[in-house]
C-alpha positions in Angstrom: 65.8 -78.2 6.0 62.3 -79.0 7.2 59.8 -76.2 7.0 57.6 -74.7 9.7 54.4 -76.4 8.4 53.4 -79.6 6.6 50.7 -77.6 4.9 50.2 -73.9 4.2 46.4 -73.4 3.7 45.4 -70.2 1.8 41.6 -69.5 2.0 39.0 -67.3 3.5 37.0 -68.5 6.6 33.2 -68.9 6.5 30.7 -68.9 9.3 28.0 -71.4 8.4 24.4 -71.1 9.6 23.2 -74.7 9.1 19.6 -75.7 8.8 18.9 -79.5 8.9 16.0 -81.8 9.0 14.1 -79.7 6.4 10.9 -81.2 5.0 11.8 -80.0 1.5 14.3 -77.9 -0.5 13.6 -74.2 0.1 11.8 -72.5 -2.8 10.5 -69.1 -3.7 7.1 -68.1 -2.2 7.3 -70.7 0.6 8.5 -70.6 4.2 10.3 -73.8 5.3 11.1 -74.6 9.0 14.0 -76.9 9.9 13.8 -78.9 13.1 17.5 -78.4 13.9 20.0 -75.6 13.5 23.6 -74.8 14.3 26.1 -72.1 13.7 29.6 -73.3 13.0 32.9 -72.2 11.4 33.1 -73.4 7.8 35.1 -73.3 4.6 38.9 -73.8 5.1 38.4 -73.8 8.9 37.0 -77.3 8.4 40.0 -78.3 6.4 42.4 -76.8 8.9 40.8 -78.7 11.8 40.7 -81.9 9.9 44.4 -81.6 9.1 45.2 -80.7 12.7 43.3 -83.7 14.1 45.1 -86.0 11.6 48.4 -84.8 13.0 49.5 -82.4 10.3 51.2 -79.1 11.1 49.0 -76.6 9.3 49.4 -72.9 8.9 46.2 -71.2 7.8 46.6 -67.8 6.0 43.3 -66.0 6.5 41.9 -62.5 7.1 39.7 -61.7 10.1 37.9 -58.5 11.2 36.2 -57.0 14.2 32.8 -58.4 13.3 30.9 -61.1 15.3 31.5 -63.8 12.6 35.3 -63.3 12.6 35.4 -63.3 16.4 33.3 -66.5 16.5 35.6 -68.3 14.1 38.8 -67.0 15.8 37.5 -68.3 19.2 36.7 -71.7 17.6 40.2 -71.8 16.1 41.8 -71.1 19.4 39.6 -73.8 21.0 40.8 -76.4 18.4 44.4 -75.5 18.9 44.9 -74.2 15.3 48.2 -72.3 14.8 47.3 -68.5 14.5 50.7 -67.2 13.2 49.4 -66.7 9.7 46.1 -64.9 10.7 45.8 -61.3 9.5 43.6 -59.2 11.8 41.8 -56.0 10.6 40.0 -53.2 12.5 37.0 -53.5 10.2 34.4 -56.1 9.3 35.5 -59.1 7.3 32.2 -61.0 7.1 32.1 -64.4 5.4 28.7 -66.0 6.0 26.8 -68.9 4.5 23.3 -70.1 5.2 23.3 -73.8 4.5 20.4 -76.2 4.0 21.7 -79.7 4.4 20.2 -83.0 3.4 21.6 -86.5 3.7 22.4 -86.6 -0.1 23.6 -83.0 -0.6 23.4 -79.4 0.6 23.0 -75.9 -0.8 24.3 -72.5 0.3 23.4 -68.8 0.2 26.5 -66.8 1.0 27.9 -63.3 1.6 31.5 -62.0 1.6 32.9 -58.6 2.4 35.2 -57.3 -0.4 38.6 -57.5 1.2 41.8 -57.5 -0.9 43.8 -60.7 -0.3 47.5 -60.6 0.4 49.8 -62.8 -1.7 50.9 -65.9 0.1 54.3 -65.9 -1.7 56.4 -64.3 1.1 55.0 -66.8 3.6 55.7 -69.8 1.3 59.3 -68.6 1.0 59.6 -68.0 4.7 58.0 -71.1 6.1 58.8 -73.7 3.3 55.7 -75.8 3.7 55.7 -79.4 2.3 52.3 -78.7 0.7 50.4 -75.6 -0.4 46.7 -76.2 -0.2 44.3 -74.1 -2.3 40.7 -74.8 -1.3 39.1 -73.5 -4.5 39.9 -73.3 -8.2 42.4 -70.4 -8.8 42.6 -69.3 -12.4 42.4 -66.4 -14.8 44.1 -65.1 -17.9 47.4 -63.3 -16.9 45.8 -59.9 -17.7 42.9 -60.7 -15.4 44.8 -62.2 -12.4 44.7 -59.8 -9.4 48.0 -58.0 -9.0 49.7 -56.9 -5.8 53.0 -55.1 -5.8 55.0 -56.3 -8.8 53.4 -59.7 -9.3 50.4 -61.7 -10.4 49.2 -63.4 -7.3 48.2 -66.8 -8.8 51.1 -67.1 -11.2 53.6 -66.1 -8.5 52.0 -68.5 -6.0 52.4 -71.5 -8.3 56.0 -70.5 -9.3 57.0 -69.9 -5.7 55.6 -73.2 -4.4 57.3 -75.0 -7.2 60.6 -73.3 -6.5 60.3 -74.3 -2.8 59.7 -77.9 -3.7 56.1 -77.9 -2.2 53.3 -80.0 -3.5 50.5 -77.9 -4.8 47.1 -79.4 -4.0 44.0 -77.6 -5.4 40.5 -78.4 -4.5 37.7 -76.9 -6.6 34.5 -75.9 -4.6 31.5 -74.8 -6.6 32.4 -73.3 -9.9 30.7 -72.1 -13.1 34.0 -72.3 -15.0 34.9 -74.6 -17.9 38.2 -75.6 -19.4 37.5 -73.0 -22.1 37.7 -70.1 -19.6 41.0 -68.2 -19.9 43.6 -69.5 -17.5 41.8 -72.7 -16.3 43.9 -75.1 -18.3 47.1 -73.2 -17.3 46.1 -73.4 -13.7 45.4 -77.1 -13.8 48.8 -77.7 -15.5 50.5 -75.8 -12.7 49.4 -77.9 -9.8 50.3 -81.4 -8.7 47.0 -82.6 -7.4 43.5 -81.5 -8.4 40.5 -82.7 -6.4 37.0 -81.6 -7.7 33.8 -83.4 -6.8 31.8 -85.2 -9.5 29.5 -82.2 -10.3 32.5 -79.9 -10.6 34.5 -82.3 -12.8 31.5 -82.6 -15.2 31.0 -78.8 -15.2 34.6 -78.1 -16.0 35.0 -80.6 -18.8 31.4 -80.8 -20.2 31.9 -84.6 -20.2 28.9 -87.0 -20.1 30.4 -89.3 -17.5 32.8 -89.0 -14.6 35.2 -91.4 -16.3 35.4 -89.1 -19.3 35.8 -86.1 -17.1 38.6 -87.8 -15.2 40.4 -88.7 -18.4 40.3 -85.1 -19.7 41.5 -83.6 -16.4 44.2 -86.2 -16.1 45.7 -84.8 -19.4 46.4 -81.6 -17.5 47.3 -82.5 -13.9 49.5 -85.4 -12.8 47.1 -86.6 -10.2 43.3 -86.0 -10.4 40.9 -87.2 -7.7 37.1 -86.9 -8.3 35.1 -87.1 -5.1 31.8 -88.8 -5.6 30.1 -88.8 -2.2 28.0 -91.9 -1.8 29.7 -93.4 -4.8 33.2 -93.2 -3.4 36.1 -91.7 -5.2 38.0 -92.2 -8.5 41.5 -91.0 -9.4 43.7 -90.9 -12.4 47.5 -91.2 -12.2 50.1 -92.0 -14.9 47.4 -93.1 -17.3 45.8 -95.5 -14.8 42.6 -95.3 -12.9 42.0 -96.2 -9.3 38.5 -96.3 -7.8 37.3 -97.0 -4.3 33.7 -97.3 -3.0 32.2 -95.2 -0.3 31.9 -96.8 3.2 28.3 -96.8 4.3 27.5 -94.9 7.5 24.4 -93.3 8.9 24.7 -89.9 7.4 23.6 -86.9 9.5 25.2 -84.0 7.7 27.4 -83.9 4.6 28.7 -80.4 5.3 32.6 -80.5 5.2 32.9 -84.1 4.0 34.8 -83.1 0.9 37.1 -80.9 3.0 37.8 -83.8 5.3 38.5 -86.1 2.3 41.1 -83.7 1.0 42.7 -83.2 4.3 43.0 -86.9 4.9 44.3 -87.5 1.4 47.1 -85.0 2.0 48.0 -86.8 5.2 48.6 -90.0 3.3 50.1 -88.3 0.3 52.8 -86.6 2.4 53.5 -90.1 3.9 53.9 -91.5 0.3 51.1 -94.0 0.7 49.9 -96.2 -2.1 47.2 -94.4 -4.1 44.4 -96.9 -3.4 45.2 -97.1 0.3 45.2 -93.4 0.5 41.8 -93.1 -1.3 40.4 -95.6 1.1 41.7 -93.7 4.1 40.4 -90.4 2.8 37.0 -92.0 2.0 36.8 -93.4 5.5 37.6 -90.1 7.1 35.0 -88.3 4.9 32.4 -90.9 5.9 33.1 -90.5 9.6 32.8 -86.7 9.2 29.1 -87.0 8.1 28.0 -88.7 11.3 27.2 -85.5 13.3 25.7 -82.1 12.6 28.1 -79.4 11.4 31.4 -79.4 9.5 33.7 -80.3 12.4 31.9 -82.2 15.1 32.7 -85.6 13.7 36.1 -84.9 12.0 38.2 -87.9 13.0 41.7 -88.4 14.2 44.0 -90.7 12.2 43.7 -93.4 14.9 39.9 -93.2 14.6 40.1 -93.6 10.8 42.4 -96.6 11.1 40.1 -98.3 13.7 37.1 -97.6 11.5 38.8 -99.2 8.5 39.9 -102.2 10.6 36.4 -102.7 11.8 35.1 -102.6 8.2 37.7 -105.1 7.2 36.8 -107.4 10.1 33.1 -107.2 9.2 33.8 -108.5 5.7 35.7 -111.6 6.9 
């Protein structure tokens, strides 16, 4: 029986305050003025919108409050046509805010989150039977340290439930200070089907000197590992082999959300059982297109736009 969603996405929203066209990286003791600014929903919102535009049925499990940031993101989700059946609304503030300073090559964040207990997604996975469970950051912890709710350990139960339902478990990484030596990290990576850190995160986790070494170590733990390399493209390890694709050059305006778009596009192809190299090219093209406007969602492409972009690139090489 098909489930209600292609993807169940579990992750907190963010409201991003994005400062662009900065003359230099902000530093202590100095005031820096940007020449452009925008406020936009961020975090898993970007992934949810990217999936929706690519034609995936996505259910986003997320908490919202009565604060201005929650209401701003809820209004944006409604405007984008995001399914709201898994939203959890609270009569108190649930603020998730990031101030982002973005450059063509990278970006940095200063963030704040209200402390709100998360509900286990297990009942929703069982009820809706998604084809894929998407985790936007590294979920890990020693069993004694995993947060508990009711009678279960949230992360362990999540992995076991998704596996029992036959769902693919895709885990992104986001910024992390963890290494493979941290309790529970290895076990978490062994529990998922796809792990997709960026290059900085892969090197941080493994302590490796090169991205190739980091990929090899992570591929010992997770069946499919994808390392997103920004302007250098992407590299993946599967069944002992390595596949690498270059980035597609575009005029970069804002890199915010490019990694989220890559992951969303890759899941689109993965669920269609595309060849790995073709899927990496598709995801890289989607990520490239997403950088061509300010904000995390303005340039998120549809699947037809990605295909046309790839066809144009192929024609230009002939």
